[in-house]
C-alpha positions in Angstrom: 1.3 -11.6 -19.9 -1.0 -10.2 -22.5 0.6 -8.3 -25.4 -1.0 -5.2 -26.9 -1.4 -3.6 -30.3 0.4 -0.3 -29.7 1.0 2.0 -32.7 4.4 1.4 -34.3 5.4 5.0 -33.9 5.8 4.3 -30.2 8.0 1.3 -30.7 11.8 1.1 -30.9 13.6 -1.7 -32.7 16.6 -1.2 -30.5 14.8 -1.0 -27.2 12.6 -4.0 -28.1 15.6 -6.1 -29.0 17.4 -5.1 -25.8 14.3 -5.9 -23.6 13.7 -9.2 -25.4 17.3 -10.2 -24.9 17.2 -9.4 -21.2 13.9 -11.2 -20.8 15.4 -14.4 -22.3 18.5 -14.1 -20.1 16.5 -13.3 -16.9 13.0 -14.7 -17.2 12.4 -14.4 -13.4 13.3 -10.7 -13.5 15.8 -11.1 -10.6 18.7 -9.3 -12.2 18.4 -5.5 -12.0 21.8 -4.7 -13.4 21.6 -2.3 -16.4 22.4 -3.0 -20.1 25.5 -1.4 -21.5 25.5 0.2 -24.9 29.2 0.6 -25.4 29.6 3.3 -28.1 33.3 3.9 -27.5 33.7 7.4 -26.1 30.0 7.2 -25.1 28.8 4.5 -22.7 25.0 4.4 -22.1 23.6 2.2 -19.4 20.0 1.3 -19.9 17.9 0.5 -16.8 16.7 -3.2 -16.7 13.0 -2.1 -16.7 11.5 1.1 -18.1 8.9 2.4 -20.5 5.3 1.4 -21.1 3.7 -0.8 -18.4 0.7 -3.1 -18.8 -1.8 -0.5 -17.8 -0.4 2.1 -20.2 -0.3 -0.2 -23.2 -3.8 -1.4 -22.5 -5.0 2.3 -22.4 -3.3 3.2 -25.6 -4.6 0.1 -27.4 -8.2 0.8 -26.4 -8.0 4.5 -27.3 -6.6 4.0 -30.8 -8.9 1.1 -31.5 -11.9 3.2 -30.4 -10.9 6.0 -32.8 -10.5 3.5 -35.7 -13.8 1.7 -35.0 -16.0 4.8 -34.6 -15.5 7.1 -37.6 -17.7 10.2 -37.5 -18.6 9.9 -33.8 -17.6 12.4 -31.2 -14.9 11.0 -29.0 -13.8 12.5 -25.7 -11.2 11.7 -23.2 -12.2 12.4 -19.6 -8.7 13.8 -19.0 -5.1 13.0 -20.2 -5.0 9.4 -21.2 -1.6 9.0 -19.6 1.0 11.6 -18.5 2.9 11.7 -21.8 2.6 14.8 -24.0 3.3 13.0 -27.3 0.6 10.3 -26.8 -2.0 12.9 -25.7 -1.0 15.2 -28.7 -1.4 12.2 -31.1 -4.9 11.5 -29.7 -5.9 15.1 -30.1 -4.6 15.1 -33.7 -6.9 12.2 -34.3 -9.9 14.3 -33.2 -10.2 13.3 -29.6 -11.1 16.2 -27.2 -10.4 16.4 -23.5 -13.2 17.1 -21.0 -10.9 18.0 -18.1 -7.2 18.9 -17.6 -4.9 16.8 -15.5 -6.0 18.7 -12.3 -9.7 18.1 -12.8 -10.5 21.5 -14.2 -13.4 21.4 -16.7 -12.4 22.2 -20.3 -15.7 21.1 -21.9 -18.9 21.2 -19.8 -20.6 17.8 -19.3 -23.8 19.5 -20.4 -22.4 19.6 -24.0 -22.3 15.8 -24.1 -24.9 13.6 -25.8 -25.9 10.0 -25.1 -24.3 8.9 -28.4 -20.9 10.4 -27.6 -18.0 8.3 -26.6 -16.1 9.1 -23.4 -12.9 7.2 -22.7 -11.9 6.8 -19.1 -8.1 7.2 -18.7 -5.7 4.7 -17.2 -5.9 6.6 -13.8 -9.6 5.7 -13.5 -12.2 8.3 -12.4 -14.4 9.2 -9.4 -17.7 7.6 -8.7 -19.3 11.1 -9.0 -18.1 11.6 -12.5 -19.0 8.0 -13.5 -22.5 8.7 -12.3 -22.7 12.0 -14.1 -21.8 10.3 -17.4 -24.3 7.6 -16.7 -27.1 10.1 -16.1 -26.4 11.6 -19.5 -26.8 8.1 -21.0 -23.2 7.6 -21.9 -22.0 4.0 -21.4 -18.3 3.9 -20.6 -17.7 0.2 -19.9 -16.3 -0.6 -23.4 -14.1 2.5 -23.3 -12.8 2.3 -19.7 -9.0 2.0 -19.7 -8.6 2.1 -15.9 -5.4 0.2 -15.1 -6.1 -3.2 -13.5 -3.5 -2.4 -10.8 -5.4 0.7 -9.9 -8.6 -1.3 -9.7 -6.7 -3.8 -7.5 -6.2 -1.0 -5.0 -9.9 -0.1 -5.1 -10.8 -3.8 -4.5 -8.5 -4.1 -1.6 -9.9 -0.9 -0.1 -13.4 -2.3 -0.4 -12.3 -5.6 1.3 -10.9 -3.9 4.4 -13.7 -1.3 4.5 -16.1 -4.2 5.1 -14.0 -4.9 8.3 -14.6 -1.4 9.5 -11.1 -0.1 8.8 -10.6 3.6 7.8 -8.5 3.9 4.6 -5.4 6.0 4.5 -4.4 6.7 0.9 -0.7 7.5 0.3 -0.8 9.8 -2.8 -0.7 13.2 -4.2 -4.1 14.8 -3.3 -4.5 16.5 -6.7 -3.5 13.5 -8.9 -6.2 11.9 -11.0 -5.5 8.4 -9.6 -5.6 9.6 -6.0 -8.8 11.5 -6.6 -10.3 8.3 -8.1 -9.1 6.0 -5.3 -10.2 8.5 -2.7 -13.7 8.6 -4.2 -14.0 4.8 -4.4 -12.7 4.3 -0.8 -14.8 7.1 0.7 -18.0 5.5 -0.7 -17.4 2.5 1.7 -15.5 3.9 4.7 -14.0 7.0 6.2 -10.9 8.0 4.1 -8.0 10.4 4.4 -5.1 11.2 2.1 -1.5 11.7 3.2 1.0 12.9 0.6 4.2 12.0 2.4 5.8 10.9 5.7 5.6 14.4 7.2 1.8 14.2 6.9 1.8 10.6 8.1 3.6 11.8 11.3 0.9 14.5 11.8 -1.8 11.9 11.3 0.0 9.7 13.9 -0.1 12.6 16.4 -3.9 12.6 16.0 -4.0 8.8 16.5 -2.1 9.1 19.7 -4.1 12.1 20.9 -1.0 14.4 20.9 -2.9 17.1 18.8 -6.3 18.5 19.5 -8.9 16.7 17.3 -10.4 20.0 16.0 -7.2 21.0 14.3 -7.3 17.9 12.0 -10.0 19.4 9.8 -7.8 22.4 8.8 -4.6 20.5 8.6 -6.1 17.9 6.2 -8.5 20.2 4.5 -9.7 18.7 1.2 -8.1 15.4 2.0 -10.7 13.6 4.2 -14.1 12.1 3.5 -17.4 13.7 4.5 -18.4 13.4 8.2 -14.9 12.1 9.1 -14.7 11.7 12.9 -11.0 12.1 13.9 -11.6 10.6 17.4 -13.4 7.5 16.1 -12.2 6.9 12.6 -8.5 6.6 13.3 -8.8 3.6 15.7 -8.6 1.1 12.9 -6.8 1.9 9.7 -5.3 0.4 6.5 -2.9 2.0 4.1 -3.2 1.9 0.3 -1.4 3.9 -2.3 -1.4 5.8 -5.5 0.3 3.1 -7.6 2.9 5.5 -9.0 4.3 6.7 -5.7 7.7 5.5 -4.5 7.1 2.0 -3.2 9.6 2.5 -0.4 7.9 5.6 0.7 4.5 3.8 0.9 6.0 0.9 2.8 7.8 3.3 5.2 4.5 5.2 5.9 2.6 1.9 6.4 5.3 0.6 8.8 5.3 3.9 10.7 1.5 4.0 11.1 1.5 0.3 12.0 4.1 1.0 14.8 2.0 3.9 15.9 -1.0 1.6 16.4 1.2 -1.0 18.2 2.5 1.7 20.6 -0.8 3.4 21.1 -2.9 0.3 21.8 0.0 -1.9 23.2 -0.5 -4.5 20.6 1.3 -7.8 20.0 1.9 -9.7 16.8 -1.3 -11.6 17.3 -3.4 -8.5 17.9 -2.1 -6.0 15.4 -5.0 -6.7 13.0 -7.4 -5.3 15.6 -6.2 -1.8 14.6 -4.1 -2.1 11.4 -4.8 -4.0 8.2 -2.1 -5.6 6.0 -2.3 -4.1 2.6 1.2 -4.7 1.1 -0.3 -6.4 -1.9 -1.5 -3.1 -3.4 1.9 -2.0 -4.7 2.1 -2.0 -8.5 4.5 -4.4 -10.1 5.7 -1.9 -12.7 6.4 0.8 -10.1 8.4 -1.7 -8.1 10.3 -3.0 -11.1 11.2 0.4 -12.5 12.3 1.7 -9.2 14.3 -1.4 -8.4 15.9 -1.1 -11.9 17.0 2.5 -11.1 18.5 1.2 -7.9 20.5 -1.3 -9.9 21.4 1.4 -12.4 22.8 3.6 -9.7 25.3 0.9 -8.7 27.2 1.8 -11.9 29.8 4.6 -11.6 28.6 7.3 -14.1 28.8 11.0 -14.9 25.1 11.8 -15.2 21.6 10.4 -15.5 18.8 11.2 -18.0 15.2 10.3 -17.2 12.7 10.6 -20.1 9.0 11.2 -19.5 6.1 13.6 -19.1 6.7 16.4 -16.7 3.4 15.8 -14.9 4.1 12.0 -14.6 4.3 11.0 -10.9 6.1 7.7 -11.5 8.7 9.4 -13.7 9.4 12.2 -11.1 10.1 9.5 -8.5 12.7 7.9 -10.8 14.3 11.4 -11.1 14.2 11.7 -7.3 16.1 8.4 -6.9 18.8 9.4 -9.4 19.2 12.9 -8.0 20.4 11.4 -4.8 23.5 10.0 -6.5 24.5 12.2 -9.5 23.5 15.1 -11.8 20.1 14.2 -13.3 18.3 15.7 -16.3 14.5 15.1 -16.6 13.5 15.6 -20.2 10.3 15.0 -22.2 12.1 14.2 -25.5 15.4 14.3 -27.4 14.4 17.9 -28.5 15.3 19.1 -25.0 18.9 18.2 -25.7 19.8 21.4 -27.3 23.5 20.8 -28.0 26.5 19.1 -26.4 26.9 22.3 -24.3 23.3 23.0 -23.3 20.2 21.0 -22.2 16.7 22.1 -21.3 15.3 20.0 -18.4 12.5 20.0 -15.9 13.0 20.9 -12.2 10.0 19.1 -10.7 10.7 20.5 -7.3 10.0 24.0 -8.5 7.8 23.0 -11.4 9.7 24.8 -14.1 11.9 24.0 -17.1 15.5 25.3 -16.8 18.6 25.3 -19.0 22.0 24.0 -17.9 25.2 24.6 -19.7 28.3 22.4 -19.8 26.2 19.4 -18.9 28.3 16.8 -20.8 31.7 16.2 -19.3 34.7 16.8 -21.6 36.6 13.7 -20.4 36.1 10.4 -22.3 34.4 8.1 -22.1 31.2 9.7 -20.9 29.1 7.4 -18.9 25.3 8.1 -19.0 22.6 6.3 -17.1 19.3 6.3 -19.0 15.7 5.3 -18.0 12.1 6.5 -18.7 8.7 6.6 -17.0 5.9 4.0 -17.4 4.1 6.3 -19.8 7.0 7.1 -22.1 7.2 5.4 -25.5 10.4 3.5 -26.2 10.8 5.4 -29.5 11.6 8.5 -27.4 14.3 6.7 -25.5 15.9 5.5 -28.8 15.7 9.1 -30.1 17.7 10.3 -27.0 20.3 7.6 -27.6 20.6 8.5 -31.3 21.0 12.2 -30.5 23.7 11.5 -27.9 25.5 9.2 -30.3 25.6 12.0 -32.9 27.6 14.2 -30.5 30.2 11.5 -30.1 30.4 10.5 -33.8 29.2 7.0 -32.7 26.3 6.3 -35.1 28.2 3.5 -36.8 28.8 1.9 -33.4 25.1 2.3 -32.5 24.1 0.7 -35.8 26.4 -2.2 -35.0 24.9 -2.5 -31.5 21.4 -2.6 -33.0 22.4 -5.3 -35.5 24.0 -7.3 -32.7 20.8 -7.3 -30.6 18.6 -8.0 -33.6 20.8 -10.9 -34.6 20.4 -12.3 -31.1 16.6 -11.9 -31.3 16.5 -14.0 -34.5 
């Protein structure tokens, strides 16, 4: 796989050495057991896969290269490059300005742009409407388009099944940048509707089966269906695609449920399923699958708590938190600065969308066993900073230095 020129400030000698060692030991990526950093009274288990994915590294490389190659030019980001506050702050510090916030609210009017301005399209992609708006101003975005290739894969698959007269069902968060972009691309080709979870998929199934009056669909899915959507006609043939950062298991469960709904409604057999349901399993992102599978392997280890590092508005990170929360106390933090002391931690409750503080979060017994992972938009340097801060509480810096030396020696 291609390697990227990512700023050194986001790299971690320790994490790079750990990842390289695991890669050499498990080239086929079949072993999802975590890596143990044994620091005596502190034992940290690192997930097999975490941190920057292909799409994120590609976006960061293009963004920083664009800044370096265009001194004096006005450079804008359509919205957050990725859902990581440190990376976005670094770009702003380099003079990049944001046109929209993460929810699509306009921060700088498009009317203030000129044809010679640079607008970087973020990793999530953008809607066809915005792309056309920029083009009408005379701004060319091709060179500065950082849309993740795995997001584009979803768009391409949607276009393929649209040609066969399937309606697209997008499993995603309706307000998320990627879902808005995917919805726009799909809706240009075929009727499209967004479902955010299994509960909404079950409601959609009720319309498919005719158990709910068609007219109520438009209020129930307000803002989540394409123009001129005909609930009585457009739900006869469907295919499910996903926002790539959703829980893969949730997307698969929704697809399986809607497939069974079609089988039951139209009395289909294995040979006739495609008359009403398209197979779209190949739209799941490899990084989403790997990171979630790695957390599953991580949770096989008996531990006291889990720490997940990443941006609070990061969808893929919140799903890792969700998985961990099912098993043990979990703390979702954006950086090591949120670890206030051995007695207190400030962490994000993504269910209620607020940061809270918890006391007595570190057990007093020894050794303390901590599970650690991060989202796909989180720099490895932040994970190492968390490890270093924890090591300081256990007087384990020398053991950490020895572990780093050991991994670096292996790499050489």
